[in-house]
KOLKE-653249 format. One record per atom (N, C-alpha, C): residue in three letters; x, y, z. Coordinates in steps of 0.02 Angstrom, whole numbers, plus 50000, padded with zeros to 5 digits. Example, Ala and Ser with C-alpha at 12.3 -4.5 7.8 and 13.67 -1.06 7.14 Angstrom:
ALA506604971650390/ALA506154977550390/ALA506604983550390/SER506424988850354/SER506844994750357/SER506455000250394/
end
This chain:
UNK509174928450637/UNK509834925450626/UNK510354929350665/UNK510754925850704/UNK511274929250742/UNK511874930750698/UNK512184936650710/UNK512784938450673/UNK513404936250709/UNK513324932750766/UNK513894930750805/UNK514354926150765/UNK514994927750763/UNK515474923650727/UNK515574925550655/UNK515154930050629/UNK515234932150559/UNK515784937250555/UNK516174937050503/UNK516724941850497/UNK516534947550451/UNK516964952650450/UNK516734959150429/UNK516764960350354/UNK516564966550337/UNK516484968350268/UNK516914974350250/UNK516684978250202/UNK517074983750174/UNK517304988650227/UNK517924990850221/UNK518224995150271/UNK518135002450255/UNK518165006550308/UNK518215013750299/UNK518905016050319/UNK519175013450373/UNK519855015450394/UNK520245009250410/UNK520905009850408/UNK521325004250426/UNK521315003050501/UNK521494997050521/UNK521484995150590/UNK521944999750631/UNK521645003250678/UNK522035007650720/UNK522245014150688/UNK522035015350626/UNK522255021450591/UNK521875027550616/UNK522215033150615/UNK521875039450632/UNK521425041350574/UNK520845043850591/UNK520355045550538/UNK520385052950522/UNK520395054450458/UNK520335061250434/UNK519685061950397/UNK519425068050388/UNK518745068850362/UNK518595064950299/UNK519055064550252/UNK518915060850191/UNK519325054550185/UNK519505051650242/UNK519885045350241/UNK519505039950203/UNK518835040150207/UNK518445034950174/UNK518575034850099/UNK518725040650070/UNK518835040949998/UNK519515038249978/UNK519945036950028/UNK520635035050013/UNK520765027650022/UNK520255023750041/UNK520365016750057/UNK520265012349996/UNK520555006450000/UNK520475001349949/UNK519954996349974/UNK519444994749934/UNK518934990049958/UNK519234983349977/UNK518974980450030/UNK519184973850050/UNK518924968750000/UNK519344963749986/UNK519134958549938/UNK519024951849971/UNK519254951050033/UNK519144944850070/UNK518854946550138/UNK518554941650170/UNK518284942750236/UNK518834944450287/UNK519414941250280/UNK519954942750326/UNK520184949950320/UNK520254952450258/UNK520444959450248/UNK519914964050278/UNK519294962350267/UNK518764966650292/UNK518754966850368/UNK518854961150400/UNK518854960950473/UNK519434965050500/UNK520014964650469/UNK520604968350493/UNK520524975850484/UNK520074977950440/UNK520024985050425/UNK519464988550462/UNK519054985050499/UNK518524988350537/UNK518814992250596/UNK518434997150618/UNK518645001150675/UNK518704996850738/UNK519234997950775/UNK519304994650840/UNK518824997650891/UNK518674993750942/UNK518244996150996/UNK518555002051032/UNK519215002851029/UNK519545008451061/UNK519355015151029/UNK519045014950969/UNK518825021150937/UNK518165023750965/UNK517825019651004/UNK517185021751033/UNK517305027651080/UNK516895032951075/UNK517015039051115/UNK517005037651190/UNK517355041951229/UNK517335041351302/UNK516625041751328/UNK516485038251380/UNK515805038151409/UNK515425031951391/UNK515605028851335/UNK515285022551317/UNK515585016851359/UNK515165012051376/UNK515395006251414/UNK515015000051393/UNK515294994151408/UNK514934988051390/UNK514274987451427/UNK513754985351392/UNK513094984551423/UNK512834977451416/UNK513254972951389/UNK513054965951383/UNK512724964451317/UNK512384958751315/UNK512094956151253/UNK511394959051242/UNK511224960251178/UNK510574962751159/UNK510274958451104/UNK509684955851116/UNK509274952451065/UNK509644946851029/UNK510124943651062/UNK510494938351030/UNK510954940650975/UNK511094947250972/UNK511494950050918/UNK512214951450939/UNK512414949250998/UNK513104950351019/UNK513144955251077/UNK513764957451091/UNK513914961851146/UNK513924969151123/UNK513654973651163/UNK513564980551143/UNK513874985451193/UNK514014991351167/UNK514234997151207/UNK513705002651200/UNK513615006451254/UNK513155012151253/UNK513465017751294/UNK513215023751283/UNK513465029651320/UNK513125029751387/UNK513445026651437/UNK513135025751502/UNK512695019551499/UNK512075020251521/UNK511605014651516/UNK511285014651447/UNK511035008851428/UNK510675008351364/UNK510005011851372/UNK509905017151332/UNK509285021051337/UNK508955021451269/UNK508295021951267/UNK507945022351202/UNK508085029051168/UNK508005029051103/UNK508055035151063/UNK507475039651079/UNK507605046151087/UNK507085051051097/UNK506705052151032/UNK506045052651037/UNK505655054050977/UNK505685061450959/UNK505365063350905/UNK505415070250882/UNK504925074950916/UNK504565072450966/UNK504135076851005/UNK503415077050984/UNK503225073450932/UNK502535073550909/UNK502275066550899/UNK501625065950888/UNK501325059550876/UNK500845059950817/UNK500765054350784/UNK500285053550730/UNK500335059150677/UNK500925059650650/UNK501055064450596/UNK500885061450529/UNK500785065650481/UNK500865063450411/UNK501595064850393/UNK501865060850348/UNK502575061450332/UNK502765068250304/UNK502375070850258/UNK502565077150227/UNK502595082750278/UNK502125082750324/UNK502125087850376/UNK502725087150422/UNK502945081050433/UNK503535079950474/UNK504155083250445/UNK504305081850382/UNK504915084650353/UNK504875092250350/UNK504285094950339/UNK504225102250338/UNK504365105150407/UNK504115101850459/UNK504245104350527/UNK504975103450546/UNK505285098050524/UNK505985097050538/UNK506415102250504/UNK506245103950442/UNK506605109150407/UNK506545115850442/UNK505935117250467/UNK505825123550504/UNK506245123650568/UNK506285117950601/UNK506685117650662/UNK507425118850647/UNK507675116150591/UNK508375117250574/UNK508525124550564/UNK508065128250533/UNK508185135350523/UNK508225139150589/UNK507935136250642/UNK507965139350708/UNK508535136650750/UNK508955132450719/UNK509545129950755/UNK509435123450791/UNK508855120350783/UNK508725113950816/UNK508945108250769/UNK509515105350783/UNK509795100350738/UNK509655093150759/UNK509205092150806/UNK509025085450825/UNK509425082750883/UNK509385076250893/UNK509685073150952/UNK510365070050939/UNK510635070950878/UNK511295068150863/UNK511325060750875/UNK511865058150906/UNK511925050950918/UNK511605048650983/UNK511165052651012/UNK510845050751075/UNK510535043751068/UNK510705039351115/UNK510435032651116/UNK510785027651072/UNK511325029551038/UNK511675024850994/UNK511975019151034/UNK511965013251005/UNK512305007451033/UNK512755004450979/UNK513335001951000/UNK513824999150954/UNK513974991950972/UNK513934987450923/UNK514104980450935/UNK514844979450924/UNK515154975750970/UNK515864974350967/UNK515974966850966/UNK516354964550917/UNK516544957450911/UNK517284957050899/UNK517634952950938/UNK518354951950931/UNK518724958550929/UNK518494963350969/UNK518844969650977/UNK518714974750923/UNK518254973450876/UNK518094978250824/UNK517344979650823/UNK517154985350795/UNK516454987450793/UNK516144984550729/UNK515654980150737/UNK515354976850680/UNK514624978850668/UNK514364983350710/UNK513684985550699/UNK513534991750741/UNK513044995550719/UNK512815001450756/UNK512055001650752/UNK511745004150805/UNK511025004250804/UNK510725008750856/UNK510075008350861/UNK509685012250909/UNK509145007950939/UNK508975009351002/UNK508415006251036/UNK507815010951034/UNK507235008451013/UNK506625012451011/UNK506085008751050/UNK505735012251092/UNK505205009251132/UNK504645006451087/UNK504415000451103/UNK503844997751066/UNK503235002151075/UNK503155004951135/UNK502565009251147/UNK502595015551105/UNK503195018151092/UNK503255024151050/UNK503055022550978/UNK503255016750953/UNK503055014750885/UNK502315013450882/UNK502045010250935/UNK501325008950936/UNK500925015450938/UNK501215020650969/UNK500885027150974/UNK500975031450911/UNK501355029050863/UNK501445032750801/UNK501935038450805/UNK502425037950850/UNK502915043350855/UNK503435042650799/UNK503735048250780/UNK504255048350729/UNK504925050050760/UNK505455048350724/UNK506135049150750/UNK506565052150695/UNK506855057850711/UNK507215061850661/UNK507975061250670/UNK508335061050614/UNK509045062150613/UNK509465057550655/UNK509315051050654/UNK509745046250689/UNK510405045950652/UNK510935048650681/UNK511555049550644/UNK511995043350647/UNK512395042450595/UNK512905037250593/UNK513595040350586/UNK513655046850599/UNK514285050250588/UNK514655051950653/UNK514455048950710/UNK514865049750770/UNK515545046450759/UNK515545041150721/UNK516165037750701/UNK516145036550625/UNK516715035850593/UNK516735034950521/UNK516605027750501/UNK515965025750503/UNK515785018850490/UNK515795017250416/UNK515895010850399/UNK515835008750330/UNK515105008250308/UNK515015006550246/UNK514335005550221/UNK514004999750258/UNK513365000750274/UNK512974995450306/UNK512794990050255/UNK512854983850276/UNK512704978150232/UNK511984975650241/UNK511704976550300/UNK511044973950314/UNK510744977550374/UNK510084977150380/UNK509714979750437/UNK509314974050467/UNK509334973550533/UNK508884969050569/UNK508494973050621/UNK507894970850637/UNK507474974150687/UNK507214968750733/UNK507414968950797/UNK507244963650844/UNK506874966450904/UNK506334963150924/UNK505984964850985/UNK506354962151045/UNK506474966451094/UNK506754964451158/UNK506194965151209/UNK505934959551231/UNK505364959651277/UNK505584962351345/UNK505174966551376/UNK505314969351441/UNK504944965651496/UNK505074967651557/UNK504724964551613/UNK503984966451614/UNK503824972051582/UNK503134974151573/UNK503064976451500/UNK502454976651474/UNK502364978951405/UNK502664985851391/UNK502674990151442/UNK502914996951433/UNK503674997251428/UNK504024991851444/UNK504754992051443/UNK505044988251383/UNK504634985651339/UNK504874982151280/UNK505214987051232/UNK505764984851202/UNK506154989051156/UNK506254985451090/UNK506344989451038/UNK506564986850974/UNK507284988950962/UNK507704984050944/UNK508394985450925/UNK508424985850849/UNK508544991850823/UNK508674992950752/UNK509424992750744/UNK509674987850708/UNK510394986750704/UNK510634986450632/UNK511124990650616/UNK511434990750550/UNK512094987050554/UNK512174981950511/UNK512744977450512/UNK513264979750461/UNK513894980050483/UNK514444982050439/UNK514784976050408/UNK514474970250413/UNK514734964150384/UNK514144960250356/UNK514244956650302/UNK513684952950273/UNK513474947350320/UNK512824946450328/UNK512584941150372/UNK512674934350339/UNK512724934350274/UNK512864928150238/UNK513144929950169/UNK513484925250139/UNK513734926350072/UNK514414929950072/UNK514634931650012/UNK515284934750003/UNK515274942150018/UNK515864945150020/UNK515924952250034/UNK515824956149968/UNK515274959949963/UNK515174963749901/UNK515544970449902/UNK515714973249845/UNK516034979849844/UNK515534985249864/UNK515764990149902/UNK515354995749921/UNK515735002149905/UNK515455007949924/UNK515735014349905/UNK515985018149967/UNK516435022949958/UNK516655027150014/UNK516125032350031/UNK516185035250090/UNK515705040250112/UNK515665046050063/UNK515055048050047/UNK514935053950006/UNK514945052649932/UNK515155046749910/UNK515155045249838/UNK514465042549820/UNK514045046749791/UNK513355044949779/UNK513295040649715/UNK512955034949719/UNK512895030649660/UNK512495034049606/UNK512705033549543/UNK512295036249489/UNK511635032449483/UNK511115035949463/UNK510475032749453/UNK510525026949404/UNK510995027449357/UNK511075022249306/UNK511265015449336/UNK511525015349398/UNK511695008949429/UNK511085005149452/UNK510515008449456/UNK509905005249479/UNK509575001549421/UNK509424995149430/UNK509114991349375/UNK508464994549351/UNK508314993549288/UNK507714996549258/UNK507064993949289/UNK507104988449325/UNK506504985749358/UNK506254990249415/UNK506684994749438/UNK506484999549490/UNK506135005449456/UNK505485005849467/UNK505075010949434/UNK504915016649481/UNK504805022549454/UNK504615028349493/UNK503915027249522/UNK503835028649586/UNK503185028149618/UNK502985035049644/UNK502355035949660/UNK502105042249688/UNK502005047649637/UNK501895045849574/UNK501805050949522/UNK501185055249535/UNK500695052549570/UNK500085056249582/UNK500115060649643/UNK500665060049682/UNK500705063649746/UNK501065070349741/UNK501585070749699/UNK501985076749694/UNK502185077949621/UNK502285084149602/UNK502505085549534/UNK503155081849517/UNK503155078549460/UNK503735074749437/UNK503935069249487/UNK503455067449531/UNK503565062149581/UNK504125063749630/UNK504315070149635/UNK504855072049680/UNK504555074449745/UNK504705070849799/UNK504445072649865/UNK504895078049896/UNK504615083849913/UNK505025089049946/UNK505375086250007/UNK505995088250016/UNK506395086450075/UNK506525078950080/UNK506445075350025/UNK506595068150022/UNK506955066449957/UNK506575066149903/UNK506835064149839/UNK506305060249800/UNK506505057449744/UNK506065053449703/UNK506155046149723/UNK505605042449731/UNK505615035649756/UNK505555030649699/UNK505935025149704/UNK505895019849655/UNK505855012949689/UNK505435008749661/UNK505335002049688/UNK505164997249631/UNK505324990849640/UNK505104985849592/UNK504344985149600/UNK503984986849548/UNK503254987249553/UNK502924980649572/UNK503244975149555/UNK502964968649570/UNK503014966849644/UNK503414970549681/UNK503504969249752/UNK503004973349794/UNK502824970649851/UNK502394974349897/UNK502764980549922/UNK502394985749939/UNK502704991849963/UNK503024990850031/UNK502714986750072/UNK502944986050142/UNK503334979550152/UNK503824980050194/UNK504244974250209/UNK503904970050264/UNK503664964250246/UNK503364959750295/UNK503914956050332/UNK503804954350396/UNK504314950750434/UNK504524944150402/UNK504084941050363/UNK504244934550333/UNK504634935050268/UNK504724940950241/UNK505064941750177/UNK505804940250183/UNK506094938150127/UNK506804936650125/UNK507124940650068/UNK507794940450066/UNK508144944250014/UNK507994951650020/UNK508054955249964/UNK507944962549966/UNK507254964349939/UNK506784959749947/UNK506094961149925/UNK505834967449959/UNK505524971849920/UNK505214978049942/UNK505704983549960/UNK506344982649944/UNK506814988149955/UNK506654993849906/UNK506754999949928/UNK506655005849886/UNK507285010049886/UNK507365014149834/UNK507915018849830/UNK507635025749815/UNK507975030849840/UNK507795037749825/UNK508325040949782/UNK508105045249737/UNK508585048649693/UNK508405055949685/UNK508925059749669/UNK508855066949655/UNK509415068849608/UNK509245072549557/UNK509745075049509/UNK510195069549482/UNK509905063749470/UNK510285058349440/UNK510735054449486/UNK510665055549552/UNK511065051849601/UNK510605048349650/UNK510815042549674/UNK510455039249728/UNK510645042449794/UNK510145044349833/UNK510275048049895/UNK510035044449957/UNK509625039249949/UNK509425035350008/UNK509215028449987/UNK509185023950036/UNK508895017350030/UNK508355016850083/UNK507825013150070/UNK507235013550113/UNK506885006750119/UNK506615005450178/UNK506125000150188/UNK505515003250223/UNK504935000350211/UNK504305002650241/UNK504014997050282/UNK503734998750341/UNK503484993750388/UNK502774995450410/UNK502374990350419/UNK501704991150446/UNK501734992850520/UNK501364997750542/UNK501344999350614/UNK501064993450653/UNK500594989850626/UNK500294984150661/UNK500824978850677/UNK501324978050634/UNK501844973150648/UNK502234974950711/UNK502364981350721/UNK502694983450783/UNK502234982550844/UNK501614984250835/UNK501124983450890/UNK501094976150911/UNK501124971550862/UNK501054964450876/UNK501714961050894/UNK502264964850897/UNK502894962150920/UNK503274958050869/UNK503194959650805/UNK503564956050753/UNK504304958050754/UNK504724953750725/UNK505434955350714/UNK505604953950641/UNK506114957350617/UNK506344956650547/UNK507064954050549/UNK507184948150519/UNK507834944850529/UNK508394947950487/UNK508304948750422/UNK508834951450380/UNK508544955350323/UNK508704961750319/UNK508514965950263/UNK509144968350229/UNK509324965450172/UNK509944967350139/UNK509944974650118/UNK510524977850124/UNK510634984550099/UNK511184984650046/UNK511424978850027/UNK511994978349982/UNK511814975449914/UNK511194976449892/UNK510994974049826/UNK511364977449770/UNK511594983549783/UNK512044987149738/UNK512514991249782/UNK513094993149757/UNK513574996849799/UNK513285003549823/UNK513285004549888/UNK513075010849918/UNK513625013449964/UNK513625019949978/UNK514105022650026/UNK513855021850097/UNK514265023550147/UNK514035023450216/UNK513445028150227/UNK513015026250274/UNK512445030450291/UNK512675036450331/UNK512365042150319/UNK512495048050359/UNK511985048450416/UNK511345047450400/UNK510815047950450/UNK510195044550422/UNK509705043750465/UNK509065041150442/UNK508515044150484/UNK507905043650459/UNK507335045150501/UNK506825039550495/UNK506495038250551/UNK505955033450555/UNK505315037650561/UNK504915037650508/UNK504355042350504/UNK503695038750501/UNK503225040950542/UNK502565038050545/UNK502095041450496/UNK501685037350464/UNK501165039850420/UNK500485037450446/UNK500015041950450/UNK499355040250475/UNK498995035450430/UNK498515031850459/UNK498095027450420/UNK497625031650376/UNK497465028850319/UNK496975031950273/UNK496435026750259/UNK495895028850227/UNK495375023850211/UNK495635018050168/UNK496165019250130/UNK496415014050085/UNK497045010650109/UNK497355013150164/UNK497995010150187/UNK498065010850262/UNK498245005450296/UNK498375005850369/UNK498995010150382/UNK499075012250444/UNK499645016350464/UNK500305012450454/UNK500835016250440/UNK501475013050428/UNK502045017750445/UNK502655014850445/UNK503265018650456/UNK503725017950395/UNK504075023250379/UNK504615022750330/UNK505275023850366/UNK505775020250343/UNK506465021250367/UNK506875023450306/UNK506945030150299/UNK507355032950246/UNK508075033350272/UNK508525029650242/UNK509225029350263/UNK509645033250213/UNK509855039150233/UNK510155044050187/UNK510905043450182/UNK511155044350120/UNK511875044850107/UNK512115052050111/UNK511665056850119/UNK511835063950122/UNK511585066750188/UNK511895072150213/UNK511695074950277/UNK510985077650277/UNK510685077950335/UNK510005080450342/UNK509925087450315/UNK510425091750327/UNK510355098650304/UNK510325099150228/UNK510575094050194/UNK510545094050121/UNK509845092650097/UNK509565086950117/UNK508915085050088/UNK508335089050118/UNK508395091450180/UNK507845095450208/UNK507795102350174/UNK508285104150133/UNK508255110550096/UNK507905109750029/UNK507725103750009/UNK507455102649943/UNK506695103749941/UNK506495109649919/UNK505785110749907/UNK505595108149838/UNK506055108649791/UNK505995105649725/UNK506655101849712/UNK506665098249658/UNK507265094249644/UNK507865098749632/UNK508435097449665/UNK509025101549653/UNK509315100349584/UNK509685105249560/UNK509995104549494/UNK510535099349494/UNK510915098949548/UNK511455094049554/UNK511495091749626/UNK511755085749635/UNK511935083249701/UNK512635080249693/UNK513135083649717/UNK513815081449709/UNK514045077049766/UNK514685075149762/UNK514965071149816/UNK514965075149881/UNK514765071849934/UNK514745075050000/UNK515375073250038/UNK515745078350060/UNK516345076950099/UNK516155075950171/UNK516535071750205/UNK516395070350275/UNK516485076650318/UNK516955080950300/UNK517065087050338/UNK516475091750332/UNK516195092250271/UNK515605096550260/UNK515005093850297/UNK514975087250304/UNK514405084150338/UNK514455084550413/UNK515025086850439/UNK515105087250511/UNK515225080350541/UNK515615076150506/UNK515755069450532/UNK516085069950599/UNK515915065250643/UNK516175065250710/UNK515775069550757/UNK515225072550732/UNK514835076950777/UNK514495072850831/
end
């Protein structure tokens, strides 16, 4: 489904307003589509060095820093997920903070930024590479309303790309209320149908350097390209707060060139994303290989420090998170 012509959603800053670290906490949620469109960041806020690169995957016109380039992987292949986060935490202690916004692309419609995303090589996904710390804090974006993943066929199989795009406007329906950056939703906002999973994998089902995972048990764990609505969405929590939203994908779907049209992220009010990682998990005798996309509301340095569940997870300020980095 194309987002062309759709108008925007919840604002983070006023049109043309200067942004301060916690400006997101000072805004009033948009109640109409017109208000939401007027409150999105103008294209003039895009950092120097970005330029128009044309249309991508039928999703509108995009800007990139120079030429459109794929996101760099984390340097390894065929990891297990737990080992990945441990190695990433070790790298952070050595001062390696990842690739920042390298490879980011921004969609612009009617002079405002309505989406942000990354291009990932199909061959990298087929090879089981993982991608760490894709940041959304180069600019003070609003909460994402939906995720789409589209295959962009290349002139050769080696040049095919996937556009992972986060939409700041609803692809359909009314404008739902969302939260400002750093305001973590209480676990109590999650419906009781979302049950804790992974009890057999970690003590108290708490995954080190991630959080505790919850999903509607009646739904499949993986998001199939044919699914609609928010089927198979997962949430992560720690110390009574929701800290991420997640979808899981079969590696075979990427190998076979599947696309995902609309994956809602607005089933309940969430704050803007800080960062995400796309992590590969090896195949096991009982499960084919897959990827998880953990989309975090808290900075990487926060959750990568969790060997056990933290006592508290408070509101994260944009200044503490290094917004604009």
